[in-house]
All heavy atoms as an XYZ file, in Angstrom:
1032
protein
N      87.021    105.425     92.241
C      86.982    105.641     90.807
C      87.757    104.533     90.107
O      88.811    104.135     90.574
C      87.596    106.989     90.449
C      86.737    108.170     90.827
S      87.344    109.754     90.224
C      88.599    110.108     91.417
N      87.224    104.084     88.994
C      87.912    103.044     88.252
C      89.134    103.627     87.562
O      89.229    104.834     87.343
C      86.975    102.388     87.247
C      86.511    103.310     86.143
C      85.518    102.652     85.215
O      84.343    102.585     85.582
O      85.943    102.213     84.135
N      90.068    102.747     87.220
C      91.292    103.205     86.573
C      91.089    103.310     85.079
O      90.445    102.470     84.462
C      92.436    102.233     86.873
C      92.847    102.289     88.326
O      92.710    103.326     88.965
N      93.344    101.189     88.847
N      91.649    104.336     84.498
C      91.606    104.554     83.060
C      93.035    104.631     82.575
O      93.856    105.331     83.156
C      90.883    105.868     82.735
C      89.490    105.920     83.249
N      88.426    105.389     82.563
C      88.979    106.425     84.387
C      87.310    105.579     83.261
N      87.632    106.199     84.379
N      93.347    103.908     81.486
C      94.685    103.974     80.915
C      94.619    104.768     79.620
O      94.246    104.249     78.577
C      95.238    102.577     80.660
C      96.656    102.621     80.081
O      97.233    103.727     79.974
O      97.174    101.560     79.708
N      94.945    106.037     79.743
C      94.989    106.908     78.571
C      96.415    107.381     78.336
O      96.647    108.499     77.887
C      94.046    108.100     78.768
C      92.610    107.692     78.914
C      91.983    106.653     78.289
C      91.616    108.303     79.740
N      90.666    106.596     78.672
C      90.415    107.588     79.555
C      91.623    109.391     80.607
C      89.236    107.928     80.213
C      90.459    109.723     81.260
C      89.270    108.998     81.066
N      97.377    106.503     78.638
C      98.785    106.881     78.528
C      99.190    107.208     77.091
O     100.214    107.849     76.871
C      99.678    105.787     79.105
O      99.387    104.536     78.509
N      98.393    106.792     76.132
C      98.676    107.101     74.730
C      97.842    108.281     74.220
O      97.784    108.541     73.035
C      98.418    105.872     73.856
C      96.967    105.408     73.909
O      96.259    105.722     74.896
O      96.533    104.739     72.953
N      97.195    109.018     75.137
C      96.301    110.119     74.772
C      96.825    111.453     75.283
O      97.538    111.524     76.277
C      94.898    109.897     75.346
C      94.244    108.584     74.968
C      93.906    108.527     73.505
C      93.158    107.239     73.192
N      92.984    107.043     71.775
N      96.416    112.517     74.580
C      96.731    113.884     74.999
C      95.424    114.642     75.185
O      94.579    114.665     74.285
C      97.604    114.598     73.951
O      98.841    113.886     73.831
C      97.888    116.033     74.358
N      95.286    115.236     76.364
C      94.096    116.013     76.702
C      94.514    117.461     76.897
O      95.440    117.748     77.664
C      93.428    115.479     77.984
C      92.954    114.033     77.781
C      92.264    116.391     78.407
C      92.483    113.346     79.057
N      93.828    118.363     76.204
C      94.050    119.790     76.380
C      92.964    120.334     77.286
O      91.774    120.166     77.001
C      94.003    120.514     75.028
C      94.013    122.043     75.082
C      95.285    122.572     75.733
C      93.819    122.624     73.693
N      93.379    120.963     78.376
C      92.437    121.626     79.281
C      92.489    123.113     78.965
O      93.498    123.773     79.202
C      92.801    121.358     80.760
C      92.739    119.860     81.058
C      91.858    122.146     81.675
C      93.244    119.475     82.444
N      91.399    123.622     78.388
C      91.287    125.045     78.062
C      90.498    125.700     79.188
O      89.278    125.581     79.258
C      90.593    125.234     76.718
N      91.224    126.345     80.085
C      90.630    126.868     81.324
C      91.458    128.044     81.804
O      92.661    127.908     82.010
C      90.614    125.749     82.374
C      90.219    126.148     83.755
C      88.816    126.710     83.861
O      87.852    125.959     83.622
O      88.695    127.899     84.173
N      90.827    129.203     81.976
C      91.579    130.391     82.383
C      91.823    130.472     83.886
O      92.728    131.169     84.325
C      90.905    131.675     81.884
C      89.492    131.850     82.410
O      88.734    130.865     82.443
O      89.137    132.980     82.775
N      91.055    129.749     84.680
C      91.241    129.759     86.136
C      92.208    128.643     86.543
O      91.923    127.459     86.352
C      89.901    129.558     86.850
C      88.896    130.667     86.605
C      89.297    131.977     87.258
O      90.047    131.947     88.269
O      88.873    133.031     86.759
N      93.355    129.034     87.125
C      94.384    128.051     87.475
C      93.864    126.974     88.429
O      94.175    125.794     88.266
C      95.593    128.758     88.083
C      96.745    127.816     88.360
C      97.980    128.545     88.837
C      99.125    127.554     89.019
N     100.352    128.224     89.450
N      93.065    127.362     89.415
C      92.561    126.382     90.389
C      91.690    125.327     89.706
O      91.754    124.145     90.043
C      91.817    127.077     91.566
C      91.536    126.088     92.696
C      90.537    127.725     91.095
C      92.758    125.699     93.467
N      90.902    125.745     88.716
C      90.074    124.788     87.968
C      90.947    123.861     87.129
O      90.694    122.657     87.048
C      89.073    125.523     87.084
C      88.024    126.256     87.881
O      87.827    126.003     89.065
N      87.359    127.190     87.237
N      91.985    124.431     86.505
C      92.918    123.618     85.732
C      93.591    122.572     86.624
O      93.660    121.389     86.269
C      93.985    124.495     85.067
C      95.202    123.709     84.654
C      95.153    122.848     83.558
C      96.385    123.781     85.386
C      96.262    122.093     83.204
C      97.490    123.040     85.031
C      97.426    122.193     83.938
O      98.518    121.437     83.599
N      94.072    123.002     87.793
C      94.759    122.074     88.697
C      93.831    120.957     89.161
O      94.248    119.802     89.282
C      95.342    122.831     89.884
C      96.498    123.779     89.546
C      96.881    124.618     90.759
C      97.697    123.016     89.004
N      92.563    121.295     89.411
C      91.577    120.283     89.795
C      91.405    119.264     88.673
O      91.454    118.049     88.903
C      90.236    120.943     90.137
C      89.094    119.976     90.221
C      88.954    119.147     91.324
C      88.167    119.880     89.195
C      87.906    118.238     91.397
C      87.121    118.971     89.268
C      86.987    118.153     90.368
N      91.187    119.739     87.455
C      90.970    118.833     86.321
C      92.207    117.988     86.057
O      92.104    116.781     85.813
C      90.588    119.636     85.077
C      89.244    120.349     85.154
C      89.089    121.334     84.005
C      88.089    119.358     85.183
N      93.370    118.598     86.136
C      94.619    117.859     85.941
C      94.741    116.741     86.973
O      95.136    115.623     86.648
C      95.806    118.817     86.043
C      97.140    118.160     85.813
C      98.272    119.154     85.942
C      99.599    118.447     85.792
N     100.721    119.280     86.182
N      94.389    117.031     88.225
C      94.466    116.024     89.295
C      93.519    114.854     89.027
O      93.854    113.707     89.314
C      94.156    116.666     90.642
N      92.356    115.143     88.475
C      91.394    114.075     88.162
C      92.005    113.097     87.153
O      91.792    111.889     87.240
C      90.061    114.653     87.634
C      89.150    113.553     87.121
C      89.354    115.466     88.720
N      92.772    113.622     86.217
C      93.364    112.782     85.163
C      94.711    112.179     85.548
O      95.273    111.388     84.794
C      93.549    113.592     83.877
C      92.259    113.962     83.221
C      91.914    115.293     83.073
C      91.392    112.993     82.753
C      90.734    115.652     82.459
C      90.199    113.341     82.144
C      89.868    114.677     81.992
N      95.220    112.515     86.730
C      96.574    112.130     87.110
C      96.850    110.630     86.962
O      97.867    110.226     86.409
C      96.855    112.576     88.543
C      98.308    112.520     88.903
C      98.569    113.247     90.208
O      97.883    112.959     91.199
O      99.463    114.105     90.209
N      95.957    109.797     87.437
C      96.187    108.348     87.411
C      95.962    107.729     86.035
O      96.288    106.566     85.821
C      95.300    107.650     88.436
C      95.696    107.957     89.863
C      94.859    107.206     90.856
C      95.277    107.548     92.267
N      94.488    106.845     93.274
N      95.411    108.500     85.095
C      95.112    107.953     83.766
C      96.351    107.830     82.895
O      96.352    107.093     81.919
C      94.094    108.840     83.045
O      94.702    110.045     82.608
N      97.396    108.586     83.228
C      98.604    108.576     82.423
C      98.534    109.460     81.189
O      99.492    109.535     80.425
N      97.415    110.137     80.978
C      97.269    111.003     79.810
C      98.242    112.173     79.888
O      98.553    112.668     80.969
C      95.839    111.530     79.711
N      98.712    112.598     78.745
C      99.518    113.817     78.659
C      98.536    114.986     78.748
O      97.571    115.052     77.996
C     100.267    113.841     77.337
C     101.112    115.064     77.158
C     101.931    114.950     75.874
N     102.680    116.174     75.690
C     102.794    116.798     74.533
N     102.216    116.314     73.452
N     103.481    117.908     74.448
N      98.809    115.919     79.655
C      97.907    117.052     79.879
C      98.579    118.340     79.406
O      99.712    118.628     79.791
C      97.541    117.181     81.377
C      96.916    115.883     81.905
C      96.621    118.377     81.602
C      95.616    115.485     81.270
N      97.847    119.084     78.583
C      98.296    120.399     78.139
C      97.325    121.434     78.690
O      96.158    121.129     78.933
C      98.310    120.474     76.607
C      99.157    119.429     75.876
C      98.974    119.560     74.371
C     100.627    119.554     76.261
N      97.793    122.668     78.845
C      96.952    123.727     79.412
C      96.924    124.933     78.494
O      97.973    125.487     78.146
C      97.477    124.127     80.787
C      96.665    125.172     81.507
C      95.361    125.499     81.290
C      97.112    126.004     82.575
N      94.958    126.485     82.160
C      96.021    126.815     82.962
C      98.315    126.152     83.243
C      96.114    127.754     83.984
C      98.397    127.080     84.252
C      97.310    127.865     84.623
N      95.722    125.351     78.130
C      95.510    126.609     77.416
C      94.807    127.560     78.372
O      93.775    127.210     78.943
C      94.660    126.387     76.173
N      95.347    128.753     78.546
C      94.790    129.713     79.504
C      93.742    130.634     78.893
O      93.107    131.418     79.588
C      95.926    130.544     80.102
C      96.829    129.713     80.997
C      98.212    130.364     81.143
N      99.134    129.522     81.867
C      99.852    128.537     81.329
N      99.734    128.241     80.053
N     100.680    127.822     82.057
N      93.566    130.533     77.574
C      92.526    131.303     76.894
C      92.187    130.600     75.579
O      92.866    129.650     75.183
C      92.959    132.757     76.674
C      94.208    132.884     75.835
O      94.253    132.437     74.688
N      95.245    133.490     76.407
N      91.150    131.096     74.926
C      90.697    130.450     73.700
C      91.707    130.474     72.575
O      91.840    129.509     71.819
N      92.455    131.569     72.468
C      93.458    131.650     71.405
C      94.570    130.630     71.621
O      95.024    129.996     70.675
C      94.047    133.065     71.315
C      94.976    133.249     70.116
C      94.288    132.984     68.791
O      93.274    133.583     68.474
N      94.828    132.066     68.001
N      94.991    130.454     72.875
C      96.003    129.428     73.165
C      95.482    128.043     72.800
O      96.234    127.211     72.287
C      96.387    129.443     74.654
C      97.464    130.410     74.999
C      97.962    130.236     76.441
O      97.851    129.135     77.022
O      98.466    131.232     76.980
N      94.211    127.778     73.066
C      93.626    126.474     72.724
C      93.702    126.233     71.215
O      94.085    125.143     70.763
C      92.189    126.388     73.217
N      93.353    127.254     70.442
C      93.425    127.148     68.986
C      94.865    126.873     68.559
O      95.127    125.964     67.765
C      92.907    128.446     68.330
C      91.422    128.644     68.625
C      93.170    128.439     66.822
C      90.914    130.054     68.371
N      95.798    127.650     69.092
C      97.210    127.512     68.720
C      97.760    126.140     69.098
O      98.472    125.515     68.309
C      98.051    128.606     69.384
C      97.707    130.010     68.868
O      97.060    130.125     67.803
O      98.073    130.985     69.554
N      97.449    125.672     70.289
C      97.949    124.362     70.732
C      97.415    123.257     69.831
O      98.147    122.345     69.443
C      97.597    124.106     72.210
C      98.456    125.009     73.104
C      97.786    122.626     72.582
C      98.050    125.025     74.567
N      96.140    123.322     69.478
C      95.564    122.288     68.611
C      96.175    122.324     67.213
O      96.292    121.283     66.564
C      94.046    122.423     68.541
S      93.246    121.892     70.067
N      96.607    123.489     66.764
C      97.284    123.579     65.463
C      98.718    123.083     65.553
O      99.207    122.423     64.644
C      97.271    125.020     64.949
C      95.910    125.447     64.452
C      95.883    126.904     63.988
O      96.720    127.716     64.369
N      94.896    127.226     63.178
N      99.394    123.387     66.671
C     100.802    123.040     66.817
C     101.026    121.598     67.271
O     102.056    121.013     66.987
C     101.493    123.979     67.814
C     101.530    125.417     67.314
O     101.353    125.634     66.098
O     101.710    126.325     68.146
N     100.083    121.029     68.004
C     100.189    119.665     68.519
C      99.086    118.824     67.875
O      97.987    118.715     68.405
C     100.026    119.625     70.049
C     101.094    120.353     70.781
N     101.069    121.706     70.980
C     102.233    119.904     71.360
C     102.140    122.070     71.651
N     102.864    120.998     71.893
N      99.394    118.244     66.760
C      98.378    117.482     66.027
C      97.916    116.242     66.794
O      96.926    115.644     66.429
C      98.922    117.088     64.652
C      99.154    118.280     63.742
C      97.899    119.096     63.487
O      96.847    118.558     63.190
N      98.001    120.408     63.616
N      98.592    115.908     67.890
C      98.233    114.718     68.645
C      97.203    114.940     69.733
O      96.973    114.045     70.538
N      96.570    116.111     69.794
C      95.551    116.348     70.819
C      94.338    115.468     70.503
O      93.777    115.531     69.412
C      95.141    117.840     70.887
C      93.967    118.038     71.836
C      96.327    118.695     71.320
N      93.967    114.639     71.477
C      92.836    113.730     71.281
C      91.521    114.328     71.756
O      90.461    114.046     71.188
C      93.080    112.422     72.055
C      94.287    111.686     71.537
O      94.196    111.137     70.424
O      95.332    111.691     72.216
N      91.585    115.147     72.809
C      90.366    115.657     73.419
C      90.642    116.999     74.075
O      91.718    117.206     74.630
C      89.865    114.655     74.472
C      88.539    114.984     75.129
C      87.641    113.759     75.153
C      88.746    115.490     76.533
N      89.658    117.898     73.978
C      89.765    119.216     74.604
C      88.629    119.374     75.599
O      87.471    119.109     75.269
C      89.678    120.352     73.556
C      89.761    121.716     74.229
C      90.752    120.204     72.487
N      88.963    119.773     76.817
C      87.956    120.222     77.781
C      87.919    121.732     77.649
O      88.883    122.410     77.999
C      88.340    119.829     79.204
C      88.199    118.376     79.561
C      88.703    118.129     80.973
C      86.767    117.930     79.441
N      86.833    122.249     77.120
C      86.754    123.661     76.737
C      85.854    124.450     77.681
O      84.636    124.259     77.701
C      86.204    123.761     75.308
C      86.094    125.170     74.772
S      87.690    125.956     74.470
C      88.247    125.064     73.012
N      86.478    125.337     78.462
C      85.705    126.295     79.240
C      85.082    127.253     78.233
O      85.753    127.735     77.323
C      86.622    127.038     80.211
C      85.888    128.008     81.113
O      84.649    127.911     81.227
O      86.556    128.877     81.701
N      83.800    127.537     78.368
C      83.135    128.390     77.386
C      83.379    129.872     77.616
O      83.337    130.657     76.677
C      81.635    128.096     77.356
C      81.263    126.695     76.862
C      79.754    126.528     76.833
C      81.871    126.403     75.490
N      83.662    130.255     78.857
C      83.873    131.675     79.164
C      85.353    131.894     79.446
O      85.836    131.629     80.545
C      83.024    132.088     80.358
C      83.055    133.574     80.601
C      82.109    133.982     81.689
C      82.085    135.492     81.727
N      82.193    136.082     82.984
N      86.061    132.367     78.403
C      87.502    132.602     78.527
C      87.880    133.915     77.864
O      87.162    134.412     76.998
C      88.282    131.464     77.865
C      88.281    130.194     78.667
S      89.494    129.021     78.045
C      88.906    128.741     76.402
N      89.033    134.464     78.264
C      89.486    135.716     77.651
C      90.003    135.528     76.220
O      90.281    134.407     75.799
C      90.608    136.181     78.578
C      91.051    134.965     79.315
C      89.881    134.019     79.352
N      90.135    136.632     75.535
C      90.632    136.747     74.158
C      89.666    136.142     73.142
O      89.115    136.846     72.327
C      92.026    136.155     73.986
C      93.148    136.817     74.772
C      94.483    136.167     74.456
C      93.220    138.319     74.495
N      89.506    134.836     73.184
C      88.557    134.146     72.303
C      87.730    133.233     73.197
O      88.287    132.427     73.940
C      89.304    133.306     71.238
C      88.325    132.532     70.363
C      90.200    134.189     70.373
N      86.396    133.366     73.145
C      85.574    132.523     74.021
C      85.579    131.073     73.538
O      86.042    130.765     72.436
C      84.153    133.076     74.179
C      83.264    132.916     72.951
O      83.483    131.996     72.138
O      82.324    133.710     72.806
N      85.094    130.188     74.389
C      85.147    128.763     74.105
C      84.393    128.337     72.867
O      84.827    127.437     72.143
N      83.252    128.952     72.590
C      82.491    128.588     71.398
C      83.254    128.948     70.118
O      83.321    128.138     69.190
C      81.110    129.257     71.407
C      80.162    128.583     72.376
O      80.214    127.381     72.602
N      79.289    129.364     72.985
N      83.831    130.137     70.089
C      84.596    130.539     68.896
C      85.856    129.694     68.757
O      86.219    129.284     67.649
C      84.951    132.024     68.950
C      85.730    132.510     67.739
C      85.039    132.255     66.397
O      83.782    132.244     66.339
O      85.755    132.069     65.390
N      86.520    129.410     69.873
C      87.706    128.548     69.824
C      87.331    127.164     69.294
O      88.049    126.589     68.468
C      88.342    128.440     71.213
N      86.191    126.649     69.742
C      85.720    125.342     69.265
C      85.506    125.376     67.757
O      85.923    124.458     67.040
C      84.419    124.946     69.987
O      84.714    124.776     71.381
C      83.837    123.663     69.426
N      84.832    126.415     67.272
C      84.589    126.525     65.821
C      85.900    126.470     65.033
O      86.009    125.757     64.035
C      83.866    127.830     65.491
C      82.376    127.797     65.743
C      81.638    128.926     65.080
N      81.128    130.049     65.789
C      80.671    130.148     67.033
N      80.727    129.129     67.822
N      80.183    131.254     67.511
N      86.886    127.231     65.504
C      88.152    127.288     64.777
C      88.927    125.973     64.864
O      89.514    125.521     63.877
C      88.994    128.452     65.287
C      88.395    129.794     64.904
C      89.298    130.964     65.242
O      90.514    130.866     65.133
N      88.699    132.075     65.650
N      88.909    125.348     66.034
C      89.596    124.056     66.189
C      88.947    123.011     65.300
O      89.621    122.264     64.585
C      89.597    123.610     67.667
C      90.510    124.532     68.492
C      90.030    122.146     67.799
C      90.347    124.390     69.991
N      87.624    122.934     65.322
C      86.898    121.945     64.511
C      87.073    122.219     63.018
O      87.106    121.283     62.220
C      85.408    121.941     64.873
C      85.119    121.281     66.202
C      85.311    119.779     66.108
C      84.635    119.088     67.267
N      84.581    117.635     67.093
N      87.182    123.485     62.647
C      87.402    123.834     61.248
C      88.742    123.287     60.765
O      88.858    122.803     59.649
C      87.347    125.355     61.066
C      87.398    125.747     59.613
O      86.640    125.239     58.790
N      88.287    126.661     59.283
N      89.755    123.344     61.629
C      91.088    122.851     61.282
C      91.229    121.344     61.451
O      91.988    120.716     60.728
C      92.153    123.552     62.130
C      92.276    125.019     61.790
O      92.098    125.407     60.645
N      92.566    125.830     62.784
N      90.529    120.786     62.436
C      90.632    119.349     62.703
C      89.323    118.827     63.283
O      89.161    118.771     64.506
C      91.794    119.060     63.647
C      92.041    117.576     63.818
O      91.210    116.740     63.453
N      93.178    117.230     64.377
N      88.386    118.429     62.421
C      87.070    117.968     62.895
C      87.119    116.711     63.766
O      86.160    116.430     64.480
C      86.299    117.681     61.600
C      87.111    118.216     60.484
C      88.499    118.443     60.978
N      88.224    115.966     63.747
C      88.313    114.720     64.512
C      88.544    114.951     66.007
O      88.269    114.068     66.820
C      89.417    113.836     63.953
N      89.062    116.114     66.379
C      89.308    116.389     67.800
C      87.972    116.441     68.536
O      87.055    117.142     68.126
C      90.072    117.718     68.008
C      91.487    117.613     67.458
C      90.118    118.095     69.491
C      92.296    118.898     67.580
N      87.870    115.699     69.614
C      86.667    115.708     70.438
C      86.761    116.859     71.429
O      87.797    117.045     72.073
C      86.498    114.385     71.193
C      86.351    113.188     70.276
C      85.171    113.352     69.355
C      85.008    112.157     68.449
N      84.014    112.396     67.411
N      85.676    117.620     71.552
C      85.656    118.775     72.440
C      84.467    118.666     73.377
O      83.327    118.511     72.927
C      85.601    120.099     71.652
C      86.824    120.205     70.734
C      85.521    121.291     72.612
C      86.856    121.451     69.863
N      84.753    118.723     74.669
C      83.714    118.693     75.696
C      83.662    120.074     76.336
O      84.652    120.544     76.900
C      84.013    117.624     76.766
C      84.083    116.241     76.126
C      82.946    117.674     77.868
C      84.591    115.158     77.060
N      82.511    120.725     76.205
C      82.320    122.040     76.811
C      82.148    121.879     78.309
O      81.523    120.924     78.777
C      81.078    122.716     76.221
N      82.707    122.819     79.050
C      82.504    122.850     80.498
C      82.235    124.293     80.894
O      82.960    125.194     80.481
C      83.706    122.282     81.247
C      85.016    122.851     80.791
C      86.083    122.765     81.841
O      85.813    122.571     83.004
N      87.307    122.951     81.428
N      81.165    124.480     81.635
C      80.797    125.837     82.008
C      79.920    125.854     83.244
O      79.231    124.877     83.540
C      80.072    126.555     80.845
O      79.829    127.906     81.198
C      78.769    125.874     80.504
N      79.956    126.971     83.937
C      79.055    127.141     85.070
C      77.696    127.636     84.592
O      76.736    127.647     85.335
C      79.649    128.119     86.089
O      79.999    129.321     85.462
N      77.613    128.027     83.335
C      76.334    128.414     82.734
C      75.740    127.178     82.089
O      76.241    126.708     81.085
C      76.544    129.504     81.679
C      77.249    130.706     82.218
C      78.557    130.974     81.862
C      76.615    131.570     83.100
C      79.220    132.085     82.358
C      77.276    132.678     83.607
C      78.573    132.927     83.236
N      74.697    126.634     82.676
C      74.179    125.360     82.158
C      72.737    125.467     81.677
O      71.968    124.536     81.788
C      74.310    124.265     83.220
O      73.631    124.643     84.391
N      72.389    126.621     81.144
C      71.065    126.765     80.549
C      71.023    126.025     79.225
O      72.052    125.813     78.579
C      70.744    128.246     80.330
C      70.705    129.035     81.613
C      71.713    129.944     81.905
C      69.671    128.870     82.532
C      71.703    130.668     83.082
C      69.652    129.584     83.712
C      70.662    130.485     83.984
O      70.652    131.194     85.153
N      69.822    125.650     78.812
C      69.677    124.905     77.563
C      70.291    125.653     76.386
O      70.938    125.055     75.535
C      68.209    124.584     77.295
C      68.023    123.722     76.056
C      66.575    123.429     75.782
C      66.364    122.535     74.589
N      67.193    122.770     73.434
N      70.114    126.974     76.345
C      70.678    127.712     75.214
C      72.210    127.676     75.215
O      72.834    127.732     74.158
C      70.157    129.155     75.150
C      70.559    129.990     76.336
O      70.617    129.508     77.469
N      70.840    131.249     76.093
N      72.838    127.565     76.401
C      74.294    127.419     76.457
C      74.717    126.103     75.816
O      75.675    126.057     75.049
C      74.799    127.469     77.901
C      74.579    128.828     78.540
O      74.774    129.844     77.850
O      74.198    128.860     79.721
N      73.985    125.034     76.127
C      74.265    123.729     75.512
C      74.056    123.796     74.005
O      74.861    123.267     73.242
C      73.370    122.646     76.107
C      73.753    122.228     77.500
C      72.770    121.163     78.012
N      73.066    120.832     79.367
C      73.618    119.672     79.745
N      73.889    118.749     78.865
N      73.879    119.455     81.012
N      72.958    124.421     73.599
C      72.655    124.534     72.168
C      73.744    125.308     71.431
O      74.176    124.911     70.355
C      71.293    125.203     71.953
C      70.131    124.343     72.437
O      70.318    123.122     72.655
O      69.023    124.902     72.607
N      74.195    126.422     72.023
C      75.259    127.215     71.408
C      76.564    126.411     71.325
O      77.275    126.472     70.322
C      75.495    128.504     72.189
C      74.407    129.543     72.004
C      74.654    130.794     72.846
O      75.823    131.109     73.140
O      73.663    131.440     73.208
N      76.868    125.667     72.385
C      78.086    124.859     72.396
C      78.022    123.769     71.326
O      78.996    123.541     70.601
C      78.299    124.239     73.779
N      76.883    123.119     71.213
C      76.730    122.079     70.179
C      76.817    122.687     68.780
O      77.438    122.121     67.885
C      75.422    121.336     70.355
C      75.437    120.427     71.572
C      74.591    119.190     71.346
N      74.357    118.486     72.579
C      75.201    117.611     73.112
N      76.334    117.345     72.522
N      74.911    116.994     74.240
N      76.188    123.849     68.593
C      76.238    124.528     67.298
C      77.675    124.913     66.932
O      78.044    124.909     65.759
C      75.335    125.760     67.301
N      78.473    125.236     67.937
C      79.875    125.597     67.703
C      80.716    124.373     67.355
O      81.800    124.502     66.791
C      80.452    126.290     68.938
N      80.216    123.174     67.702
C      80.936    121.950     67.383
C      81.319    121.095     68.570
O      81.991    120.074     68.413
N      80.905    121.484     69.773
C      81.222    120.671     70.956
C      80.525    119.315     70.856
O      79.378    119.223     70.444
C      80.804    121.390     72.235
S      81.852    122.813     72.618
N      81.251    118.286     71.256
C      80.729    116.922     71.183
C      80.019    116.503     72.460
O      79.242    115.560     72.461
C      81.890    115.954     70.913
C      82.585    116.278     69.607
O      81.994    116.042     68.550
O      83.725    116.802     69.653
N      80.289    117.182     73.566
C      79.684    116.872     74.855
C      79.639    118.123     75.711
O      80.178    119.166     75.335
N      79.012    118.001     76.885
C      78.798    119.168     77.731
C      78.832    118.733     79.188
O      78.170    117.756     79.553
C      77.430    119.777     77.405
C      77.185    121.120     78.014
C      77.442    122.278     77.310
C      76.682    121.230     79.302
C      77.207    123.527     77.861
C      76.444    122.463     79.876
C      76.705    123.616     79.147
N      79.594    119.436     80.008
C      79.634    119.206     81.448
C      79.354    120.520     82.164
O      79.903    121.554     81.799
C      81.006    118.697     81.891
C      81.381    117.280     81.484
C      82.859    117.032     81.751
C      80.531    116.264     82.225
N      78.510    120.465     83.183
C      78.216    121.653     83.983
C      79.179    121.726     85.157
O      79.520    120.709     85.755
C      76.788    121.590     84.519
O      75.873    121.615     83.461
N      79.629    122.939     85.462
C      80.457    123.160     86.647
C      79.545    123.362     87.838
O      78.476    123.934     87.675
C      81.336    124.401     86.461
C      82.443    124.233     85.451
C      83.254    125.514     85.379
C      84.379    125.413     84.396
N      85.120    126.673     84.284
N      79.915    122.938     89.010
C      81.190    122.272     89.288
C      81.206    120.854     88.719
O      80.220    120.115     88.837
C      81.267    122.256     90.812
C      79.848    122.327     91.273
C      79.105    123.100     90.223
N      82.309    120.511     88.091
C      82.460    119.205     87.460
C      82.724    118.155     88.533
O      83.591    118.338     89.385
C      83.627    119.234     86.440
C      83.897    117.853     85.881
C      83.322    120.219     85.320
N      81.969    117.084     88.471
C      82.178    115.962     89.389
C      83.158    114.983     88.734
O      82.980    114.614     87.573
C      80.846    115.280     89.681
C      79.884    116.160     90.455
C      78.558    115.433     90.681
C      77.607    116.246     91.521
N      77.156    117.491     90.910
N      84.199    114.572     89.466
C      85.214    113.694     88.869
C      84.646    112.456     88.180
O      85.080    112.115     87.073
C      86.093    113.323     90.062
C      85.993    114.503     90.970
C      84.559    114.962     90.834
N      83.682    111.794     88.797
C      83.114    110.580     88.187
C      82.428    110.897     86.859
O      82.563    110.147     85.892
C      82.125    109.913     89.146
C      82.750    109.378     90.412
S      83.847    107.985     90.115
C      82.640    106.697     89.899
N      81.679    112.014     86.804
C      81.016    112.407     85.559
C      82.038    112.755     84.482
O      81.877    112.409     83.315
C      80.080    113.597     85.786
C      78.880    113.244     86.626
O      78.583    112.086     86.880
N      78.191    114.267     87.096
N      83.084    113.470     84.891
C      84.127    113.856     83.957
C      84.789    112.628     83.345
O      84.888    112.505     82.117
C      85.170    114.726     84.664
C      86.413    115.078     83.865
C      86.076    115.874     82.623
C      87.398    115.838     84.741
N      85.223    111.703     84.186
C      85.910    110.512     83.690
C      84.988    109.650     82.825
O      85.423    109.126     81.796
C      86.471    109.707     84.858
C      87.628    110.385     85.599
C      87.975    109.614     86.870
C      88.849    110.543     84.708
N      83.734    109.525     83.208
C      82.790    108.734     82.418
C      82.557    109.374     81.046
O      82.495    108.673     80.025
C      81.470    108.586     83.165
N      82.435    110.689     81.023
C      82.220    111.385     79.751
C      83.451    111.276     78.856
O      83.333    110.964     77.666
C      81.866    112.867     80.005
O      80.679    112.929     80.796
C      81.640    113.610     78.705
N      84.623    111.492     79.419
C      85.850    111.388     78.634
C      86.030    109.963     78.127
O      86.424    109.752     76.975
C      87.068    111.865     79.459
C      88.378    111.527     78.759
C      86.962    113.363     79.718
N      85.721    108.976     78.943
C      85.852    107.570     78.540
C      85.039    107.277     77.274
O      85.496    106.568     76.378
C      85.403    106.641     79.677
C      85.447    105.165     79.341
C      86.850    104.617     79.165
O      87.793    105.135     79.807
O      87.025    103.672     78.371
N      83.839    107.840     77.189
C      82.997    107.639     75.996
C      83.728    108.091     74.738
O      83.657    107.436     73.700
C      81.682    108.407     76.125
C      80.748    107.871     77.168
C      79.544    108.769     77.297
C      78.679    108.368     78.459
N      77.555    109.299     78.648
N      84.417    109.218     74.830
C      85.101    109.757     73.668
C      86.416    109.056     73.393
O      86.809    108.901     72.240
C      85.296    111.263     73.807
C      84.008    112.014     73.730
C      83.417    112.509     74.862
C      83.359    112.176     72.517
C      82.204    113.181     74.799
C      82.153    112.848     72.432
C      81.584    113.343     73.582
N      87.096    108.627     74.429
C      88.376    107.932     74.235
C      88.145    106.571     73.579
O      89.015    106.063     72.901
C      89.113    107.742     75.569
C      89.610    109.039     76.171
S      90.739    109.924     75.076
C      91.369    111.146     76.197
N      86.962    106.011     73.775
C      86.632    104.737     73.148
C      85.894    104.907     71.830
O      85.392    103.941     71.276
C      85.780    103.880     74.097
C      86.616    103.340     75.241
O      87.815    103.141     75.090
N      85.994    103.122     76.374
N      85.767    106.163     71.384
C      85.178    106.399     70.081
C      83.667    106.431     70.016
O      83.097    106.470     68.934
N      82.983    106.429     71.169
C      81.535    106.517     71.143
C      81.103    107.941     71.432
O      81.846    108.734     71.989
C      80.887    105.582     72.178
O      81.344    105.943     73.482
C      81.228    104.133     71.912
N      79.918    108.259     71.051
C      79.405    109.630     71.211
C      78.982    109.843     72.655
O      78.367    108.985     73.262
C      78.205    109.821     70.280
C      77.770    111.259     70.217
C      78.052    111.800     68.838
N      77.524    113.143     68.797
C      78.251    114.178     68.471
N      79.500    114.034     68.166
N      77.710    115.367     68.423
N      79.262    111.021     73.187
C      78.935    111.349     74.579
C      77.560    111.924     74.738
O      76.721    111.798     73.864
N      77.349    112.611     75.902
C      76.016    113.082     76.286
C      75.470    114.117     75.381
O      75.889    115.029     74.922
C      76.027    113.593     77.726
C      77.075    114.662     77.986
O      77.851    115.057     77.105
N      77.102    115.110     79.211
């Protein structure tokens, strides 16, 4: 995998499963990005309100308290500049459509492949539109 220098970036991983969070965090380890963890949709909303420096959110769509689509709507309502990439094991077209309608900028199907994840995040870190 190529090296990415995101040492000036903050990535929020919104994921209720600890093992999935640890996997995603490990993928970003060499990038230098600051990693935050939200264990449910409400935490994701709160973190994005409290930490104005969040550059990108990896949003699991199926989470407790507030699902990923609703969390995305609320985050985008408060800060439309935050890039949000949906990640889910449900990869039907209507899931993508719902995620985009909620405000997600990109979409990754689980299981997430590290190369796909880094390539997708790179598009957003450089200011270009993703998949």
